Backbone as XML, in Angstrom:
<?xml version="1.0"?>
<chain id="A" units="angstrom">
  <residue number="1" name="MET">
    <atom name="N" x="0.900" y="-1.136" z="-0.056"/>
    <atom name="CA" x="-0.084" y="0.047" z="-0.038"/>
    <atom name="C" x="0.850" y="1.343" z="-0.049"/>
  </residue>
  <residue number="2" name="ALA">
    <atom name="N" x="0.645" y="2.142" z="-0.872"/>
    <atom name="CA" x="1.577" y="3.353" z="-1.028"/>
    <atom name="C" x="1.079" y="4.521" z="0.020"/>
  </residue>
  <residue number="3" name="GLU">
    <atom name="N" x="1.880" y="5.135" z="0.492"/>
    <atom name="CA" x="1.771" y="6.039" z="1.540"/>
    <atom name="C" x="1.539" y="7.407" z="0.822"/>
  </residue>
  <residue number="4" name="LYS">
    <atom name="N" x="0.668" y="8.390" z="1.223"/>
    <atom name="CA" x="0.409" y="9.433" z="0.666"/>
    <atom name="C" x="1.649" y="10.512" z="1.139"/>
  </residue>
  <residue number="5" name="PRO">
    <atom name="N" x="2.124" y="11.214" z="0.118"/>
    <atom name="CA" x="3.143" y="12.073" z="0.692"/>
    <atom name="C" x="2.603" y="13.266" z="1.520"/>
  </residue>
  <residue number="6" name="LEU">
    <atom name="N" x="3.319" y="13.665" z="2.378"/>
    <atom name="CA" x="2.966" y="14.770" z="3.292"/>
    <atom name="C" x="3.086" y="16.222" z="2.541"/>
  </residue>
  <residue number="7" name="PRO">
    <atom name="N" x="1.844" y="16.963" z="2.851"/>
    <atom name="CA" x="2.074" y="18.285" z="2.030"/>
    <atom name="C" x="3.226" y="19.191" z="2.668"/>
  </residue>
  <residue number="8" name="PRO">
    <atom name="N" x="3.745" y="20.087" z="1.823"/>
    <atom name="CA" x="4.894" y="20.731" z="2.279"/>
    <atom name="C" x="4.536" y="21.825" z="3.418"/>
  </residue>
  <residue number="9" name="ASN">
    <atom name="N" x="5.520" y="21.791" z="4.394"/>
    <atom name="CA" x="5.088" y="22.851" z="5.351"/>
    <atom name="C" x="4.960" y="24.341" z="4.826"/>
  </residue>
  <residue number="10" name="GLY">
    <atom name="N" x="3.808" y="24.807" z="4.880"/>
    <atom name="CA" x="3.577" y="26.049" z="4.417"/>
    <atom name="C" x="2.677" y="26.839" z="5.715"/>
  </residue>
  <residue number="11" name="PRO">
    <atom name="N" x="2.140" y="27.938" z="5.090"/>
    <atom name="CA" x="1.462" y="28.743" z="6.172"/>
    <atom name="C" x="-0.110" y="28.031" z="6.520"/>
  </residue>
  <residue number="12" name="SER">
    <atom name="N" x="-0.585" y="28.041" z="7.565"/>
    <atom name="CA" x="-1.830" y="27.535" z="8.036"/>
    <atom name="C" x="-3.012" y="28.115" z="7.093"/>
  </residue>
  <residue number="13" name="THR">
    <atom name="N" x="-3.945" y="27.210" z="6.596"/>
    <atom name="CA" x="-5.062" y="27.846" z="5.755"/>
    <atom name="C" x="-6.300" y="27.294" z="6.290"/>
  </residue>
  <residue number="14" name="VAL">
    <atom name="N" x="-7.322" y="27.909" z="6.033"/>
    <atom name="CA" x="-8.623" y="27.319" z="5.958"/>
    <atom name="C" x="-9.535" y="27.633" z="4.811"/>
  </residue>
  <residue number="15" name="THR">
    <atom name="N" x="-10.329" y="26.725" z="4.404"/>
    <atom name="CA" x="-11.093" y="27.038" z="3.199"/>
    <atom name="C" x="-12.305" y="27.669" z="3.410"/>
  </residue>
  <residue number="16" name="VAL">
    <atom name="N" x="-12.565" y="28.847" z="2.869"/>
    <atom name="CA" x="-13.602" y="29.687" z="3.020"/>
    <atom name="C" x="-14.447" y="29.810" z="1.754"/>
  </residue>
  <residue number="17" name="LYS">
    <atom name="N" x="-15.577" y="29.370" z="1.494"/>
    <atom name="CA" x="-16.296" y="29.424" z="0.236"/>
    <atom name="C" x="-15.538" y="28.872" z="-1.003"/>
  </residue>
  <residue number="18" name="GLY">
    <atom name="N" x="-14.667" y="27.878" z="-0.580"/>
    <atom name="CA" x="-14.005" y="27.239" z="-1.794"/>
    <atom name="C" x="-12.452" y="28.036" z="-1.948"/>
  </residue>
  <residue number="19" name="ARG">
    <atom name="N" x="-12.317" y="28.861" z="-1.278"/>
    <atom name="CA" x="-10.874" y="29.608" z="-1.333"/>
    <atom name="C" x="-10.126" y="29.290" z="-0.078"/>
  </residue>
  <residue number="20" name="ALA">
    <atom name="N" x="-8.827" y="29.050" z="-0.192"/>
    <atom name="CA" x="-7.812" y="28.835" z="0.812"/>
    <atom name="C" x="-7.588" y="30.344" z="1.383"/>
  </residue>
  <residue number="21" name="VAL">
    <atom name="N" x="-7.799" y="30.428" z="2.593"/>
    <atom name="CA" x="-7.402" y="31.827" z="3.305"/>
    <atom name="C" x="-6.491" y="31.432" z="4.543"/>
  </residue>
  <residue number="22" name="ARG">
    <atom name="N" x="-5.426" y="32.222" z="4.568"/>
    <atom name="CA" x="-4.533" y="31.985" z="5.557"/>
    <atom name="C" x="-5.016" y="32.466" z="7.032"/>
  </residue>
  <residue number="23" name="LEU">
    <atom name="N" x="-4.730" y="31.776" z="7.981"/>
    <atom name="CA" x="-5.032" y="32.124" z="9.248"/>
    <atom name="C" x="-4.673" y="33.521" z="9.697"/>
  </residue>
  <residue number="24" name="ARG">
    <atom name="N" x="-3.600" y="33.889" z="9.252"/>
    <atom name="CA" x="-2.885" y="35.024" z="9.554"/>
    <atom name="C" x="-3.715" y="36.377" z="9.109"/>
  </residue>
  <residue number="25" name="THR">
    <atom name="N" x="-4.385" y="36.116" z="7.747"/>
    <atom name="CA" x="-5.296" y="37.098" z="7.156"/>
    <atom name="C" x="-6.447" y="37.227" z="7.926"/>
  </residue>
  <residue number="26" name="ILE">
    <atom name="N" x="-6.919" y="35.947" z="8.377"/>
    <atom name="CA" x="-8.164" y="36.189" z="9.192"/>
    <atom name="C" x="-8.102" y="36.861" z="10.444"/>
  </residue>
  <residue number="27" name="GLY">
    <atom name="N" x="-6.843" y="36.604" z="11.183"/>
    <atom name="CA" x="-6.458" y="37.211" z="12.333"/>
    <atom name="C" x="-6.238" y="38.803" z="12.167"/>
  </residue>
  <residue number="28" name="ILE">
    <atom name="N" x="-5.628" y="39.095" z="11.147"/>
    <atom name="CA" x="-5.558" y="40.597" z="10.774"/>
    <atom name="C" x="-6.791" y="41.417" z="10.467"/>
  </residue>
  <residue number="29" name="GLY">
    <atom name="N" x="-7.694" y="40.521" z="9.953"/>
    <atom name="CA" x="-8.951" y="41.038" z="9.565"/>
    <atom name="C" x="-9.809" y="41.245" z="10.919"/>
  </residue>
  <residue number="30" name="ILE">
    <atom name="N" x="-9.800" y="40.376" z="11.904"/>
    <atom name="CA" x="-10.398" y="40.633" z="13.162"/>
    <atom name="C" x="-9.875" y="41.891" z="13.875"/>
  </residue>
  <residue number="31" name="LEU">
    <atom name="N" x="-8.479" y="41.828" z="13.948"/>
    <atom name="CA" x="-7.859" y="42.987" z="14.579"/>
    <atom name="C" x="-8.332" y="44.351" z="14.030"/>
  </residue>
  <residue number="32" name="ALA">
    <atom name="N" x="-8.278" y="44.313" z="12.698"/>
    <atom name="CA" x="-8.874" y="45.581" z="11.907"/>
    <atom name="C" x="-10.201" y="45.970" z="12.351"/>
  </residue>
  <residue number="33" name="ILE">
    <atom name="N" x="-11.127" y="45.005" z="12.325"/>
    <atom name="CA" x="-12.447" y="45.318" z="12.637"/>
    <atom name="C" x="-12.643" y="45.794" z="14.277"/>
  </residue>
  <residue number="34" name="LEU">
    <atom name="N" x="-11.743" y="45.201" z="15.206"/>
    <atom name="CA" x="-11.854" y="45.545" z="16.616"/>
    <atom name="C" x="-11.159" y="47.039" z="16.679"/>
  </residue>
  <residue number="35" name="ALA">
    <atom name="N" x="-10.127" y="47.179" z="15.990"/>
    <atom name="CA" x="-9.577" y="48.560" z="15.959"/>
    <atom name="C" x="-10.601" y="49.642" z="15.532"/>
  </residue>
  <residue number="36" name="ILE">
    <atom name="N" x="-11.265" y="49.372" z="14.473"/>
    <atom name="CA" x="-12.157" y="50.417" z="13.820"/>
    <atom name="C" x="-13.374" y="50.519" z="14.746"/>
  </residue>
  <residue number="37" name="TRP">
    <atom name="N" x="-13.834" y="49.559" z="15.423"/>
    <atom name="CA" x="-14.936" y="49.598" z="16.282"/>
    <atom name="C" x="-14.423" y="50.381" z="17.730"/>
  </residue>
  <residue number="38" name="PHE">
    <atom name="N" x="-13.129" y="50.341" z="18.117"/>
    <atom name="CA" x="-12.721" y="50.915" z="19.317"/>
    <atom name="C" x="-12.570" y="52.553" z="18.878"/>
  </residue>
  <residue number="39" name="ILE">
    <atom name="N" x="-12.011" y="52.807" z="17.671"/>
    <atom name="CA" x="-11.812" y="54.102" z="17.382"/>
    <atom name="C" x="-13.193" y="54.909" z="17.289"/>
  </residue>
  <residue number="40" name="ALA">
    <atom name="N" x="-14.211" y="53.958" z="16.638"/>
    <atom name="CA" x="-15.548" y="54.721" z="16.439"/>
    <atom name="C" x="-16.173" y="54.865" z="17.714"/>
  </residue>
  <residue number="41" name="ALA">
    <atom name="N" x="-16.164" y="54.074" z="18.747"/>
    <atom name="CA" x="-16.716" y="54.117" z="20.033"/>
    <atom name="C" x="-16.020" y="55.361" z="20.820"/>
  </residue>
  <residue number="42" name="ASN">
    <atom name="N" x="-14.936" y="55.794" z="20.601"/>
    <atom name="CA" x="-14.333" y="56.860" z="21.298"/>
    <atom name="C" x="-14.234" y="58.182" z="20.509"/>
  </residue>
  <residue number="43" name="THR">
    <atom name="N" x="-15.223" y="59.028" z="20.708"/>
    <atom name="CA" x="-15.379" y="60.120" z="19.777"/>
    <atom name="C" x="-15.105" y="61.481" z="20.887"/>
  </residue>
  <residue number="44" name="GLY">
    <atom name="N" x="-14.985" y="61.352" z="22.016"/>
    <atom name="CA" x="-14.758" y="62.522" z="22.886"/>
    <atom name="C" x="-13.476" y="63.370" z="22.569"/>
  </residue>
  <residue number="45" name="SER">
    <atom name="N" x="-13.463" y="64.573" z="23.020"/>
    <atom name="CA" x="-12.079" y="65.269" z="22.709"/>
    <atom name="C" x="-11.100" y="65.193" z="23.874"/>
  </residue>
  <residue number="46" name="VAL">
    <atom name="N" x="-9.820" y="65.300" z="23.587"/>
    <atom name="CA" x="-8.944" y="65.132" z="24.433"/>
    <atom name="C" x="-7.809" y="66.156" z="24.364"/>
  </residue>
  <residue number="47" name="SER">
    <atom name="N" x="-7.116" y="66.630" z="25.418"/>
    <atom name="CA" x="-6.121" y="67.677" z="25.248"/>
    <atom name="C" x="-4.677" y="66.777" z="25.205"/>
  </residue>
  <residue number="48" name="ILE">
    <atom name="N" x="-3.765" y="67.135" z="24.240"/>
    <atom name="CA" x="-2.576" y="66.437" z="24.169"/>
    <atom name="C" x="-1.659" y="67.585" z="24.159"/>
  </residue>
  <residue number="49" name="ARG">
    <atom name="N" x="-0.639" y="67.371" z="25.145"/>
    <atom name="CA" x="0.636" y="68.324" z="25.109"/>
    <atom name="C" x="1.636" y="67.703" z="24.381"/>
  </residue>
  <residue number="50" name="LEU">
    <atom name="N" x="2.035" y="68.499" z="23.268"/>
    <atom name="CA" x="3.180" y="68.274" z="22.721"/>
    <atom name="C" x="4.429" y="68.947" z="23.321"/>
  </residue>
  <residue number="51" name="TRP">
    <atom name="N" x="5.483" y="68.959" z="22.773"/>
    <atom name="CA" x="6.560" y="69.576" z="23.565"/>
    <atom name="C" x="6.309" y="71.065" z="24.055"/>
  </residue>
  <residue number="52" name="ILE">
    <atom name="N" x="5.660" y="71.897" z="23.264"/>
    <atom name="CA" x="5.275" y="73.310" z="23.586"/>
    <atom name="C" x="3.905" y="73.514" z="23.594"/>
  </residue>
  <residue number="53" name="PRO">
    <atom name="N" x="3.230" y="73.181" z="22.464"/>
    <atom name="CA" x="1.701" y="73.723" z="22.501"/>
    <atom name="C" x="1.042" y="72.523" z="23.138"/>
  </residue>
  <residue number="54" name="THR">
    <atom name="N" x="-0.257" y="72.885" z="23.435"/>
    <atom name="CA" x="-1.282" y="71.895" z="23.936"/>
    <atom name="C" x="-2.234" y="71.914" z="22.723"/>
  </residue>
  <residue number="55" name="VAL">
    <atom name="N" x="-2.912" y="70.806" z="22.179"/>
    <atom name="CA" x="-3.778" y="70.871" z="21.335"/>
    <atom name="C" x="-4.915" y="69.992" z="21.626"/>
  </residue>
  <residue number="56" name="THR">
    <atom name="N" x="-6.241" y="70.458" z="21.363"/>
    <atom name="CA" x="-7.463" y="69.570" z="21.523"/>
    <atom name="C" x="-7.900" y="69.059" z="20.415"/>
  </residue>
  <residue number="57" name="LEU">
    <atom name="N" x="-8.017" y="67.775" z="20.500"/>
    <atom name="CA" x="-8.474" y="66.896" z="19.297"/>
    <atom name="C" x="-9.409" y="65.927" z="19.620"/>
  </residue>
  <residue number="58" name="PRO">
    <atom name="N" x="-10.409" y="65.427" z="18.743"/>
    <atom name="CA" x="-11.056" y="64.217" z="18.952"/>
    <atom name="C" x="-10.369" y="63.111" z="19.244"/>
  </residue>
  <residue number="59" name="LEU">
    <atom name="N" x="-10.663" y="62.145" z="20.219"/>
    <atom name="CA" x="-9.811" y="61.034" z="20.429"/>
    <atom name="C" x="-9.794" y="60.123" z="19.231"/>
  </residue>
  <residue number="60" name="TRP">
    <atom name="N" x="-10.816" y="60.014" z="18.345"/>
    <atom name="CA" x="-10.810" y="59.117" z="17.196"/>
    <atom name="C" x="-9.752" y="59.432" z="16.308"/>
  </residue>
  <residue number="61" name="VAL">
    <atom name="N" x="-9.443" y="60.867" z="16.132"/>
    <atom name="CA" x="-8.342" y="61.263" z="15.421"/>
    <atom name="C" x="-6.949" y="60.762" z="16.011"/>
  </residue>
  <residue number="62" name="VAL">
    <atom name="N" x="-6.675" y="60.968" z="17.230"/>
    <atom name="CA" x="-5.598" y="60.554" z="18.136"/>
    <atom name="C" x="-5.348" y="58.937" z="17.930"/>
  </residue>
  <residue number="63" name="LEU">
    <atom name="N" x="-6.351" y="58.271" z="18.195"/>
    <atom name="CA" x="-6.391" y="56.983" z="17.859"/>
    <atom name="C" x="-6.085" y="56.327" z="16.430"/>
  </residue>
  <residue number="64" name="THR">
    <atom name="N" x="-6.473" y="57.009" z="15.370"/>
    <atom name="CA" x="-6.319" y="56.686" z="14.181"/>
    <atom name="C" x="-4.980" y="56.924" z="13.707"/>
  </residue>
  <residue number="65" name="VAL">
    <atom name="N" x="-4.419" y="58.213" z="14.241"/>
    <atom name="CA" x="-2.948" y="58.306" z="13.808"/>
    <atom name="C" x="-1.928" y="57.519" z="14.600"/>
  </residue>
  <residue number="66" name="THR">
    <atom name="N" x="-2.422" y="57.085" z="15.829"/>
    <atom name="CA" x="-1.253" y="56.129" z="16.489"/>
    <atom name="C" x="-1.509" y="54.772" z="15.757"/>
  </residue>
  <residue number="67" name="LEU">
    <atom name="N" x="-2.636" y="54.547" z="15.272"/>
    <atom name="CA" x="-2.768" y="53.153" z="14.637"/>
    <atom name="C" x="-1.866" y="53.112" z="13.377"/>
  </residue>
  <residue number="68" name="LEU">
    <atom name="N" x="-1.948" y="54.165" z="12.556"/>
    <atom name="CA" x="-1.369" y="54.381" z="11.322"/>
    <atom name="C" x="0.312" y="54.352" z="11.383"/>
  </residue>
  <residue number="69" name="VAL">
    <atom name="N" x="0.702" y="55.222" z="12.525"/>
    <atom name="CA" x="2.108" y="55.023" z="12.845"/>
    <atom name="C" x="2.508" y="53.845" z="13.390"/>
  </residue>
  <residue number="70" name="GLY">
    <atom name="N" x="1.739" y="53.129" z="14.067"/>
    <atom name="CA" x="2.239" y="51.777" z="14.307"/>
    <atom name="C" x="2.164" y="50.736" z="13.379"/>
  </residue>
  <residue number="71" name="LEU">
    <atom name="N" x="1.259" y="50.884" z="12.382"/>
    <atom name="CA" x="1.319" y="50.010" z="11.176"/>
    <atom name="C" x="2.575" y="50.248" z="10.282"/>
  </residue>
  <residue number="72" name="VAL">
    <atom name="N" x="2.935" y="51.571" z="10.271"/>
    <atom name="CA" x="4.105" y="51.883" z="9.468"/>
    <atom name="C" x="5.250" y="51.469" z="10.108"/>
  </residue>
  <residue number="73" name="ILE">
    <atom name="N" x="5.406" y="51.623" z="11.332"/>
    <atom name="CA" x="6.455" y="51.062" z="12.117"/>
    <atom name="C" x="6.776" y="49.336" z="11.801"/>
  </residue>
  <residue number="74" name="GLY">
    <atom name="N" x="5.575" y="48.795" z="12.110"/>
    <atom name="CA" x="5.377" y="47.379" z="11.804"/>
    <atom name="C" x="5.762" y="47.107" z="10.619"/>
  </residue>
  <residue number="75" name="TRP">
    <atom name="N" x="5.500" y="47.687" z="9.355"/>
    <atom name="CA" x="5.811" y="47.444" z="8.055"/>
    <atom name="C" x="7.359" y="47.605" z="7.997"/>
  </residue>
  <residue number="76" name="PHE">
    <atom name="N" x="7.977" y="48.540" z="8.330"/>
    <atom name="CA" x="9.346" y="48.761" z="8.294"/>
    <atom name="C" x="10.287" y="47.679" z="8.991"/>
  </residue>
  <residue number="77" name="LEU">
    <atom name="N" x="9.841" y="47.332" z="10.170"/>
    <atom name="CA" x="10.399" y="46.165" z="10.845"/>
    <atom name="C" x="10.359" y="45.003" z="10.231"/>
  </residue>
  <residue number="78" name="ALA">
    <atom name="N" x="9.092" y="44.632" z="9.733"/>
    <atom name="CA" x="8.955" y="43.203" z="9.078"/>
    <atom name="C" x="9.822" y="43.291" z="7.605"/>
  </residue>
  <residue number="79" name="ARG">
    <atom name="N" x="9.862" y="44.365" z="6.967"/>
    <atom name="CA" x="10.825" y="44.495" z="5.851"/>
    <atom name="C" x="12.194" y="44.270" z="6.262"/>
  </residue>
  <residue number="80" name="ARG">
    <atom name="N" x="12.648" y="45.024" z="7.181"/>
    <atom name="CA" x="13.959" y="44.759" z="7.735"/>
    <atom name="C" x="14.356" y="43.434" z="8.231"/>
  </residue>
  <residue number="81" name="ARG">
    <atom name="N" x="13.208" y="42.687" z="8.748"/>
    <atom name="CA" x="13.466" y="41.342" z="9.128"/>
    <atom name="C" x="13.664" y="40.409" z="8.042"/>
  </residue>
  <residue number="82" name="ALA">
    <atom name="N" x="12.789" y="40.725" z="6.984"/>
    <atom name="CA" x="12.777" y="39.851" z="5.707"/>
    <atom name="C" x="14.106" y="39.647" z="4.893"/>
  </residue>
  <residue number="83" name="LYS">
    <atom name="N" x="14.778" y="41.028" z="5.093"/>
    <atom name="CA" x="16.033" y="41.181" z="4.360"/>
    <atom name="C" x="17.324" y="40.433" z="4.983"/>
  </residue>
  <residue number="84" name="ARG">
    <atom name="N" x="17.120" y="40.052" z="6.115"/>
    <atom name="CA" x="18.127" y="39.366" z="6.864"/>
    <atom name="C" x="18.276" y="38.021" z="6.401"/>
  </residue>
</chain>
């Protein structure tokens, strides 16, 4: 009796509507939805003290900017790691 060859080690996937979707993609999608919900739920104004001026902004703007800065930093770190 012939044995079936093992599939190559690759990223974990799940089949959704006939398409293979990586678990990483699903996790990122869930985190994105939670981040958008959290930002939308926090609409009050906050005062932020920069080095000299103090500015008053809606909290959703501050959270969005923080999220975008974090994404850019993560993207640069991932590129740097991939080059090694």
